[in-house]
Each structure stands twice: as C-alpha cells, then as structure tokens.
C-alpha positions in Angstrom: -101.9 -77.3 -39.0 -103.3 -76.7 -35.4 -100.4 -77.4 -33.1 -101.6 -76.1 -29.7 -105.2 -75.6 -28.1 -104.3 -71.7 -27.4 -104.8 -69.3 -30.4 -101.9 -68.1 -32.4 -101.4 -64.7 -30.8 -100.7 -66.5 -27.5 -97.5 -67.1 -28.8 -96.5 -63.5 -28.9 -93.3 -62.1 -27.5 -93.4 -59.6 -24.6 -92.9 -56.2 -26.0 -90.3 -53.7 -24.7 -93.1 -51.6 -23.1 -94.8 -54.4 -21.6 -91.7 -55.5 -20.1 -90.7 -52.0 -19.0 -94.4 -51.7 -17.2 -93.8 -54.8 -15.3 -90.1 -54.1 -14.4 -90.7 -50.7 -13.0 -93.4 -52.2 -10.7 -91.1 -55.0 -9.6 -88.3 -52.6 -8.9 -90.4 -50.0 -7.2 -92.5 -52.7 -5.1 -89.9 -55.2 -4.3 -86.5 -53.5 -4.7 -85.2 -56.0 -7.5 -83.7 -54.4 -10.6 -84.7 -56.0 -14.0 -82.8 -54.9 -16.8 -83.4 -55.7 -20.4 -81.2 -59.1 -20.3 -84.1 -60.4 -17.9 -87.1 -59.8 -20.7 -86.8 -63.5 -21.9 -86.9 -64.8 -18.7 -89.7 -62.4 -17.7 -91.7 -63.7 -20.9 -91.3 -67.4 -20.3 -92.1 -67.3 -16.3 -95.2 -65.0 -17.1 -96.4 -67.4 -19.8 -97.4 -69.8 -16.8 -99.7 -67.4 -15.5 -101.3 -66.7 -19.1 -101.7 -70.4 -19.5 -103.6 -70.7 -15.9 -105.7 -67.7 -16.7 -106.4 -68.8 -20.2 -105.2 -65.3 -21.5 -104.4 -64.7 -25.0 -101.9 -61.9 -24.6 -99.3 -60.0 -22.4 -101.5 -56.9 -22.9 -104.5 -58.6 -21.4 -102.5 -60.0 -18.4 -101.0 -56.6 -17.8 -104.7 -54.9 -17.7 -105.7 -57.8 -15.6 -103.1 -57.2 -12.9 -102.6 -53.4 -12.9 -106.0 -51.9 -14.1 -107.9 -54.3 -12.3 -105.9 -53.9 -9.1 -105.9 -57.7 -8.6 -103.9 -58.0 -5.6 -103.9 -61.8 -5.4 -102.5 -62.1 -8.9 -99.9 -59.3 -7.9 -98.6 -61.6 -5.4 -98.6 -64.5 -7.9 -96.5 -62.5 -10.5 -94.0 -61.3 -7.9 -93.8 -65.2 -6.8 -93.0 -66.1 -10.5 -90.4 -63.3 -11.3 -88.4 -63.6 -7.9 -85.5 -66.1 -8.2 -85.4 -68.7 -5.3 -82.5 -70.7 -5.2 -80.8 -72.4 -2.1 -79.8 -75.6 -0.6 -79.0 -77.2 2.9 -75.6 -75.8 4.2 -75.0 -73.4 1.6 -71.6 -71.2 1.8 -71.0 -73.8 4.7 -68.2 -71.6 6.2 -71.0 -69.5 7.8 -72.2 -72.6 9.6 -68.9 -73.5 10.8 -68.3 -70.0 12.3 -71.5 -70.1 14.0 -70.8 -73.5 15.6 -67.1 -72.4 16.6 -67.4 -68.9 17.3 -70.9 -67.6 17.9 -72.9 -70.2 19.7 -70.1 -70.7 22.3 -70.0 -67.2 22.9 -73.9 -67.1 23.4 -73.8 -70.2 25.7 -71.8 -68.2 28.1 -74.5 -65.3 28.6 -77.9 -66.9 27.4 -79.8 -70.0 27.2 -82.4 -69.2 24.3 -81.2 -67.8 21.0 -83.7 -66.3 18.3 -82.7 -66.3 14.6 -84.1 -64.6 11.5 -83.7 -66.2 8.3 -84.6 -63.3 5.9 -85.4 -64.3 2.2 -85.6 -67.7 3.4 -86.9 -69.2 0.0 -88.0 -72.5 0.4 -86.6 -73.4 3.6 -83.2 -75.1 3.6 -81.5 -72.0 5.3 -83.6 -71.9 8.7 -83.9 -75.7 8.7 -79.7 -75.8 8.2 -79.7 -73.2 11.1 -82.0 -75.4 13.4 -79.7 -78.4 12.6 -76.6 -76.5 13.6 -77.8 -75.5 16.8 -79.5 -78.6 17.8 -76.0 -80.4 17.0 -74.4 -77.9 19.2 -77.1 -78.4 22.1 -76.4 -82.2 21.8 -72.6 -81.5 22.3 -72.9 -78.9 24.8 -75.8 -80.1 27.2 -77.1 -77.4 29.3 -75.7 -74.4 27.8 -78.4 -73.5 25.1 -81.6 -75.0 26.1 -84.0 -73.5 23.4 -83.9 -71.5 20.2 -86.5 -70.0 17.7 -85.8 -69.6 13.9 -88.0 -67.2 11.8 -88.0 -67.6 8.2 -89.2 -64.8 6.0 -89.7 -64.4 2.1 -91.8 -62.2 -0.4 -93.2 -65.4 -2.4 -95.9 -67.3 -1.0 -95.2 -70.3 -3.2 -91.7 -71.2 -1.3 -93.2 -70.3 2.0 -95.5 -72.9 1.4 -92.7 -75.3 0.7 -90.8 -74.3 3.3 -93.8 -74.7 5.6 -94.5 -78.2 4.4 -90.6 -79.2 4.9 -90.6 -81.7 2.1 -87.7 -81.9 -0.1 -86.1 -84.1 -3.1 -84.1 -87.3 -2.0 -81.4 -86.0 -4.0 -80.9 -82.7 -1.9 -81.1 -84.7 1.4 -78.7 -87.6 0.2 -76.0 -85.1 0.1 -75.9 -84.5 3.8 -73.6 -86.6 6.4 -75.5 -89.5 7.6 -75.8 -88.4 11.2 -77.7 -85.5 9.9 -80.3 -87.3 7.7 -80.6 -89.8 10.5 -81.4 -87.4 13.2 -83.6 -84.8 11.3 -85.2 -86.5 8.4 -87.8 -88.9 7.4 -88.4 -90.5 4.2 -91.5 -90.1 2.4 -93.8 -93.4 2.9 -94.6 -93.3 -0.7 -91.5 -94.4 -2.4 -92.4 -93.1 -5.9 -92.2 -89.6 -4.5 -88.4 -89.9 -3.8 -88.5 -87.2 -1.1 -87.6 -86.6 2.4 -89.4 -84.4 5.2 -87.9 -82.7 8.3 -88.7 -84.6 11.5 -91.6 -82.5 13.8 -88.8 -82.0 16.6 -86.7 -79.7 14.2 -90.1 -78.1 12.7 -91.3 -77.1 15.8 -88.4 -74.5 16.3 -89.1 -72.9 13.0 -91.8 -70.4 12.1 -92.4 -68.6 8.5 -94.3 -65.4 7.6 -94.6 -63.5 4.1 -92.4 -60.3 4.2 -91.7 -57.6 1.5 -88.2 -55.7 2.0 -89.7 -52.5 0.7 -92.2 -52.2 3.5 -91.7 -49.1 5.6 -91.9 -51.4 8.8 -91.1 -55.1 9.0 -93.3 -55.8 11.8 -91.3 -58.7 12.9 -92.5 -60.0 16.2 -88.9 -60.4 17.8 -85.6 -58.8 18.3 -83.1 -61.4 17.0 -79.6 -62.3 18.1 -78.7 -63.3 14.6 -80.0 -62.1 11.1 -79.1 -64.1 8.0 -79.8 -62.3 4.8 -77.9 -63.9 2.1 -77.8 -63.8 -1.5 -80.8 -61.4 -1.6 -79.4 -58.2 -1.3 -77.3 -58.5 -4.7 -80.7 -57.8 -6.5 -80.9 -54.5 -5.0 -78.9 -51.2 -5.9 -76.5 -49.8 -3.2 -78.9 -47.3 -1.8 -81.8 -49.7 -1.1 -79.4 -52.5 0.2 -78.2 -49.7 2.9 -82.0 -49.0 3.8 -82.9 -52.6 4.3 -79.8 -53.4 6.5 -80.6 -50.3 8.6 -84.3 -51.9 9.1 -82.5 -55.0 9.9 -80.7 -53.1 12.7 -83.8 -52.2 14.3 -84.5 -55.9 14.9 -80.9 -57.1 15.8 -79.8 -57.0 19.5 -76.7 -55.1 20.5 -73.9 -57.5 19.7 -75.9 -59.5 17.6 -74.5 -61.0 14.2 -75.7 -60.4 10.6 -74.6 -62.7 8.0 -74.7 -61.7 4.4 -73.9 -63.5 1.1 -70.4 -64.2 0.0 -70.8 -62.0 -3.2 -72.2 -59.2 -0.9 -70.6 -56.3 0.8 -71.4 -53.5 3.3 -68.3 -51.6 2.2 -68.9 -47.8 2.0 -72.2 -47.9 4.2 -72.8 -46.1 7.2 -73.9 -48.9 9.5 -73.3 -49.9 13.0 -71.6 -53.0 12.3 -68.1 -54.1 12.5 -66.9 -56.9 10.3 -66.0 -60.4 12.3 -65.0 -62.4 9.0 -65.9 -61.5 5.3 -69.7 -61.2 5.2 -70.3 -61.8 8.8 -71.0 -58.7 10.9 -71.4 -57.8 14.6 -73.7 -55.0 15.7 -71.8 -52.4 17.3 -72.9 -50.8 20.8 -72.7 -46.9 20.6 -70.8 -45.4 23.4 -72.7 -43.0 25.6 
C-alpha cells in the first residue's frame, strides 16, 4: 500500500560514510564536533531539506551540496544542523551582575556602551541586554545616554527571526509585568499568539551573520562587553581558545567577556581575569 508521495528509498537511513562526510565538513567549517551519537539527529534534520528539494536519497543530497558547490544550500545545511536554543533572561545572574556592577562602573567613565552578543540565536539575548540597559538608564538618568547591541550568528534562519523580533506569547508572558508593558506589543492578530519587541528597543540592536571559524571576524566596532554564552561548549579546547583570542581583538581594555555557565577558560593563556564564575575582565598589559 502506498503511504507516502515519496519513493520507498526516500526513507533510507543516513549511512556512516554519509554521516562522516557531513560531520567532517561541519567541524572544519563551523568548529562544531558531531560525534556518532548525533547521526540520528542529523538524519532527521536533513530529511527536511530532502523534502524541500524533492530528492530521493542522502547520497543525492551530498552530491548536490558538495560536488555542485552549492553555497546557498551549504548555508541552509548549517542552519538545520546547528542547535539554537535560548530564552529571555537565560542565566539571569549575568544580567544581575551587569546591572549591579558593570553598568554603574561604566556610568562613571562613558555615556555610550557597545555590546556584542556573539551566537545570538533568535535574538532573545541581545534584546534582554537592551532591556537591562534601558532599565538602568531609566533608574539612573543622565549616566548612560545611549547603547548599541550587535548580534551575530551563523544561522540565517535565526537571524531572520531575531531581526523580525516576534516571539511566542508563552515566552514573553514569563517576564515581569513592567518589562512586558515597556518593551513588547501584542500581535494584532490574536490567533498568532505572539508579541513583538517595540521599535524604541529594536533601534538599538543590529544583526549580522558570522562564522567563528572565519580567520577575521571583520566586526565594525570594538566593544565594551562581549556575550558568548553556551556556544563554545560545541568546540574542542584548542578551538575555544582560538575563538576567544579573536574576541580579544574586539574587546576594549578592561572590557568584559561573558561565557555560559558550563564554559570555562581554565588553563587557557588569555589576557583575562575572573570577576565571578564565567564573567571575565580584559587585563591591560603592563608596559
């Protein structure tokens, strides 16, 4: 009995050889390790691309991506294989430290702050940073008068969502009432069950695509603070150190680096000192 519009061979499994071909490419290009335990995940996610392209096999897809040098599909493949999970005020201790320690310190010596959210996913982190700084500015008038947040990610799909700034209402409803009132608008279509970041907050945030494996990040600014949380865990130790050293090029002296709670720079030779666990300050080298 025919149960699908696709040929029987469409349901084949991703072979070990096919898995290794893609896994080696992802590691060399993006830096993310893909052990054998990720094969089923890879198979499931790539199946979406086969459906879109109306292809019958993974071997056909691999030939299309690698032998045809299809750069657009390479980007889409990376999109579906990289995990992007985030939420507003994730690891909230970091934002408390930003409010109570870093912003008061910066308010004494500068009136504009520049922040980079590296690995920003669908935008919850850069918008959270923007809310925190906006609240500080309300409560401390005249101290900090402006800020800019740059969000980067390798996935074009999540960057599109970040730019649009539309989120499921379930995620937004968990926030304190004063934040929802100040920074969100409910979508006019009630059936969509969503909310959008207000324009006055969105104007502080910009987005661009960036691959941590690029030799030069070519970022437009030097930043006071860099957030790179829960991204480096996918890289080996040597790659982590290389990426952080590239961050240092774009971090102001005495600027701050935030990592995820499961990440560490222990045993790395970096110009950073620990402030609190996973928050580091760039050290000014003595002359």
